[in-house]
C-alpha positions, 0 to 999 in steps of 0.5 A, a space after each residue: 329289782 322289779 318291785 312292780 311291773 305290768 304284764 298284759 296276758 292274752 290266752 288263746 285256748 284251743 279245745 275240741 270239746 269246750 268253747 274258748 270263753 269257758 276256759 278264759 273265764 276260768 283263767 280270769 277267775 284265777 287271776 281275780 283270786 290271785 290278790 294281784 291288781 288286774 284289769 280285764 280288757 277286750 283282748 287281754 288282761 293286764 296284771 300288776 305286781 312283782 315280777 316273780 309273783 306274776 311269773 308264778 301266775 303265768 305258770 298257774 294260768 297255763 295249768 288251769 287252762 289245760 285243766 279247764 279243757 284246753 288241748 292247746 294254748 297260745 299265751 301272748 305276754 307283754 311286760 312293762 318294767 321301769 328302771 325305778 322299779 315301779 309301773 302302774 296301770 293307773 298311770 297309763 289309764 288315768 287320762 282316759 278314765 277322767 276324760 282327759 286330753 
């Protein structure tokens, strides 16, 4: 039903031995290698794809965070879906990237 959704993913890893950005960088690297469209933003990363593919990615992100040294992770997720089954990062960002109104 949801051919394309947008999901904003914010990962807040906690580790007594690793800096948070070392873990976050590894997670972003995995998102880059996923084949899904994405945009890294200052506080979260937005991923575009099928609902099922993104849910698999979210599970992988949890595993990678722990493997990268997090003892604990808080992950905030925002999901945008449309009844049409289509939603796009470009639709939301075009007006700002082209210096629009």
